[in-house]
C-alpha positions in Angstrom: 33.3 14.0 26.4 30.4 15.4 28.5 27.0 14.6 27.6 26.0 18.3 26.9 29.0 18.5 24.4 27.8 15.2 22.8 24.1 16.2 22.5 25.2 19.7 20.9 27.6 17.9 18.4 24.7 15.5 17.5 22.3 18.4 17.0 24.6 20.3 14.9 25.3 17.0 12.7 21.5 16.4 12.3 20.9 20.3 11.3 23.7 20.2 8.9 22.4 17.0 7.5 19.0 18.2 7.2 20.0 21.4 5.6 22.1 19.7 2.7 19.7 17.1 2.0 18.1 18.1 -1.4 15.4 15.4 -2.6 15.7 16.6 -6.1 19.4 16.0 -6.2 19.0 12.8 -4.6 16.6 11.5 -6.9 18.4 12.7 -9.9 21.3 10.5 -8.7 19.1 7.3 -8.4 17.6 8.1 -11.8 14.5 9.5 -11.1 12.8 13.0 -10.7 11.5 14.3 -7.3 7.8 13.7 -8.4 8.6 9.7 -8.8 10.3 9.8 -5.4 7.3 11.6 -3.7 5.0 9.2 -5.2 7.0 6.3 -3.8 7.1 7.7 -0.7 3.4 8.1 -0.9 3.0 4.6 -2.2 5.4 3.3 1.0 3.2 5.4 3.6 -0.1 4.2 2.5 1.3 0.6 2.3 2.9 1.0 5.9 -0.5 2.1 7.0 -2.3 -1.0 5.6 0.5 -3.3 6.6 0.4 -2.0 10.1 -3.8 -1.9 10.2 -3.8 -5.2 8.7 -1.7 -6.7 11.6 -3.5 -5.2 14.3 -7.1 -5.5 13.1 -6.8 -8.7 10.9 -9.3 -11.0 13.2 -11.6 -8.5 13.8 -12.1 -7.6 10.1 -12.0 -11.3 8.8 -14.6 -12.1 11.4 -16.8 -9.1 10.3 -16.2 -10.0 6.5 -17.3 -13.6 7.3 -20.4 -12.7 9.2 -21.5 -10.1 6.5 -20.8 -12.4 4.0 -23.0 -15.1 5.8 -26.1 -12.6 6.5 -26.1 -11.4 2.8 -26.2 -14.8 1.5 -28.8 -15.8 4.2 -31.0 -12.7 3.2 -30.4 -13.6 -0.5 -31.3 -17.0 0.0 -34.6 -16.2 1.5 -35.2 -13.7 -0.9 -35.2 -10.5 1.3 -32.4 -9.3 -0.7 -31.9 -9.4 -4.6 -28.6 -8.9 -6.1 -28.2 -8.2 -9.5 -25.1 -10.3 -10.2 -24.7 -8.9 -14.0 -24.6 -5.6 -13.0 -22.1 -6.1 -10.7 -20.0 -8.1 -13.2 -20.4 -5.1 -15.7 -19.6 -2.7 -13.0 -16.1 -4.6 -12.4 -15.3 -5.4 -16.2 -15.9 -9.2 -15.8 -17.1 -10.3 -19.2 -17.8 -13.7 -20.4 -14.4 -14.1 -22.0 -12.5 -13.1 -18.7 -9.6 -14.8 -18.5 -7.4 -15.0 -15.2 -4.3 -15.2 -17.2 -4.8 -12.0 -18.8 -5.7 -10.5 -15.2 -2.1 -11.9 -14.0 -0.1 -10.9 -17.4 -1.7 -7.4 -16.8 -0.5 -7.4 -12.8 3.0 -8.4 -14.0 3.0 -6.0 -16.9 2.1 -2.9 -14.2 4.9 -4.3 -12.0 7.3 -3.9 -14.8 6.2 -0.5 -15.6 6.1 0.7 -12.2 8.9 -1.1 -10.4 9.7 1.5 -8.0 6.3 2.0 -6.8 5.8 -1.7 -6.5 8.9 -2.1 -4.4 8.2 0.8 -2.2 4.6 -0.5 -1.3 5.8 -3.9 -0.8 8.6 -2.9 1.7 6.2 -0.1 3.3 3.4 -3.2 3.9 6.2 -5.4 5.2 7.6 -3.0 7.7 4.0 -1.8 8.6 2.9 -5.4 9.2 6.1 -6.2 11.4 5.7 -3.0 13.5 2.0 -3.7 13.8 
C-alpha cells in the first residue's frame, strides 16, 4: 500500500472516530453524567499541570520556600515583623480542639464521595510528573 493511501485511510479513520465520539453517551455508559466527565477531565488537566511544573521547578520552589521562611523567622525574631498567629489559626479554622485524626477522616470521606475526581487527579499528577 502506498504511503498516500495509508495516510488517507488513517485520516478518514480519525475523522470517523471523532464524528462518532459522543461524550454524553460515553459517560452514561460508564455510569456518570457529562458534567462529571468534564469535571474529571478538568481535575486531570489541572493535576497534570501541577505534576509537570512540580517536577520541572521543584528545586527552585523548594529553595525559595526555605529562604523565605528563614527570612520571615529572622524578621520576626528581630521584631521587624509581627505575626498574629491566633488570627492565622482562626483564618484556617484551627481551634484548640483541632484533631489530626479528624482531618485524615475528613480527607478519606472526601475521597469516598469523589472517587472519580480523586483518581483523575492522581493519574493526572503522576502523568505530568513523569513527563516533566
